[in-house]
BASE-665093 format. One record per residue (C-alpha): residue number from 1; x, y, z. Coordinates in nm, 3 decimals. Example, Ala and Ser with C-alpha at 12.3 -4.5 7.8 and 13.67 -1.06 7.14 Angstrom:
% residues 2
k; xx; yy; zz
1; 1.230; -0.450; 0.780
2; 1.367; -0.106; 0.714
% end
This chain:
% residues 89
k; xx; yy; zz
1; 0.011; 0.018; -0.025
2; 0.296; 0.243; 0.095
3; 0.422; 0.198; -0.221
4; 0.096; 0.270; -0.421
5; 0.075; 0.623; -0.279
6; 0.427; 0.726; -0.328
7; 0.382; 0.614; -0.700
8; 0.059; 0.846; -0.686
9; 0.228; 1.139; -0.545
10; 0.512; 1.122; -0.813
11; 0.250; 1.084; -1.104
12; 0.071; 1.399; -0.985
13; 0.390; 1.612; -0.944
14; 0.499; 1.515; -1.322
15; 0.153; 1.609; -1.422
16; 0.162; 1.947; -1.286
17; 0.253; 2.187; -1.537
18; 0.540; 2.418; -1.443
19; 0.442; 2.759; -1.525
20; 0.702; 3.090; -1.578
21; 0.626; 3.492; -1.489
22; 0.763; 3.684; -1.774
23; 0.848; 4.062; -1.730
24; 0.893; 4.214; -2.033
25; 1.096; 4.551; -2.114
26; 0.948; 4.883; -2.122
27; 1.082; 5.267; -2.167
28; 0.905; 5.405; -1.871
29; 0.991; 5.189; -1.552
30; 1.343; 5.265; -1.388
31; 1.569; 5.032; -1.276
32; 1.542; 5.056; -0.919
33; 1.181; 5.047; -0.964
34; 1.167; 4.731; -1.100
35; 1.401; 4.582; -0.884
36; 1.214; 4.727; -0.572
37; 0.891; 4.523; -0.718
38; 1.086; 4.190; -0.816
39; 1.174; 4.204; -0.416
40; 0.829; 4.285; -0.324
41; 0.619; 4.045; -0.538
42; 0.822; 3.769; -0.663
43; 1.035; 3.758; -0.303
44; 1.352; 3.823; -0.498
45; 1.704; 3.921; -0.312
46; 1.832; 4.240; -0.417
47; 2.111; 4.051; -0.608
48; 1.893; 3.819; -0.799
49; 1.623; 4.112; -0.860
50; 1.934; 4.300; -1.005
51; 2.012; 4.020; -1.213
52; 1.679; 3.975; -1.365
53; 1.634; 4.358; -1.422
54; 1.940; 4.374; -1.630
55; 1.837; 4.065; -1.810
56; 1.508; 4.232; -1.895
57; 1.688; 4.556; -2.005
58; 1.930; 4.379; -2.269
59; 1.732; 4.064; -2.337
60; 1.391; 4.211; -2.375
61; 1.264; 3.983; -2.111
62; 1.327; 3.747; -1.828
63; 1.138; 3.478; -1.687
64; 1.125; 3.588; -1.329
65; 0.962; 3.336; -1.122
66; 0.851; 2.973; -1.200
67; 0.599; 2.786; -1.013
68; 0.179; 2.689; -1.048
69; -0.025; 2.933; -1.213
70; -0.233; 3.027; -0.954
71; 0.071; 3.201; -0.771
72; 0.193; 3.307; -1.075
73; -0.125; 3.463; -1.167
74; -0.147; 3.678; -0.833
75; 0.225; 3.795; -0.912
76; 0.129; 3.898; -1.261
77; -0.190; 4.100; -1.136
78; 0.044; 4.272; -0.843
79; 0.347; 4.367; -1.111
80; 0.080; 4.459; -1.366
81; -0.099; 4.689; -1.141
82; 0.219; 4.846; -1.056
83; 0.268; 4.930; -1.444
84; 0.512; 4.641; -1.568
85; 0.439; 4.434; -1.872
86; 0.432; 4.044; -1.798
87; 0.260; 3.719; -1.870
88; 0.240; 3.385; -1.767
89; 0.387; 3.097; -1.986
% end
């Protein structure tokens, strides 16, 4: 019986689709503001937020967080309300 429960848990974890929260570059928001929002909303540390912000600036976008859809949806709404351009993939 124990083996069956473990197997069902493994299968469920594999079926759960992982999503990515992507932030796009714009000509409106400052580096400091984007960093502040990534720290506040996505719970990044400052160094991680800075790295993502540079990637956003130079590459045009960056996947700043991965996880389940509902968690990322809440983060997406908060970042969008703050004026950032975001999408969930």
